[in-house]
N, C-alpha and C positions, 0 to 999 in steps of 0.2 A: 504494500499500501504506500501511496507517495502521499504524504500530508504537510501542507502548507499553510503559516498563518500568516494574516495581514491584519495590521491595524486600520482601524476606522476611525479616521479623527475628522468628522462632522467640525463646521464652525457652529451649529446651534447646540450642541447635542454631546454628552459624555462619552469622552473614546472608550473602542472597545475590540475585542479580537473578531475576526472572521476566519474562520478553519476551511479551508479546501481538504478533501478527502480523494484520492482518485484510486479505486481498488483495482484488484488484480482483472485482467484482461479473462475472461472465461468463453468456450465454445458455444457459438447459436445453436440450436438443430440445427438440420440438416434442410429445412424447408425455408429456413431463413433466407432473404436478400440479401443480408449480410453474417459471415460465417463469425463474426468475433461481437462481443460486447464486454463494455465496462463501466461499472456502477459509482456514478459521482456524487458526491455531497457537497453543497455549497453553502454554509451558513445553515445545515440542517435541513435544507431541501434535498431530496433524492432526486439524479436521473441515471437515464440508461443513453449510455450512446456506444456505437457499433462503428467498425470499420472491417475494414479487406483482410488486414492480422491483427497482432497482440499490436503491435506497436503503433497502428494507424489508429484502433481503439482507444488507446490511450491517447496520441495526440489530438482526437476530436474530444474527450473528456476536456482536455485542458483548453482547447480552444473554448469551448463551452462555456466553460468554468471563467476563462479570461473574458470572454462577452460580456456574462450576465457581470461580474464584476466590476466593469467599467463602465457598462450602463447604468447600472444600478447604482453606482454609490462614486462616478468618474475621480476623481482628483483627492479625494479624502482617503485617498489606501496610501501605506505604508508597507511593503512597499508599492511603486506606482505601479497601473499596469496602463498600457500602451491600447491605446485605440486598434481593435481589430480591421485590417479590410477583406474586404471578399476577394478572391482570387481571382486575379488579371487587372487588378487595381492599383 
């Protein structure tokens, strides 16, 4: 499991920690479109992301977490999360 802690320091509220956990990739059932899945937890919310191989699933999970963190908390995170660009931009 990969575990990262970010410090949220909003201007109008008390600082707090936000935890991101990316679990170990698992094989999806053979009838599924994506052969690998990974469970991601961002600030207590759970998501399942998919990929073509174990590292692709982890990358998808990390990109999802980064997009959520930047989209919801913006510049109030330490360490900062850079905005994510879609492929081709």
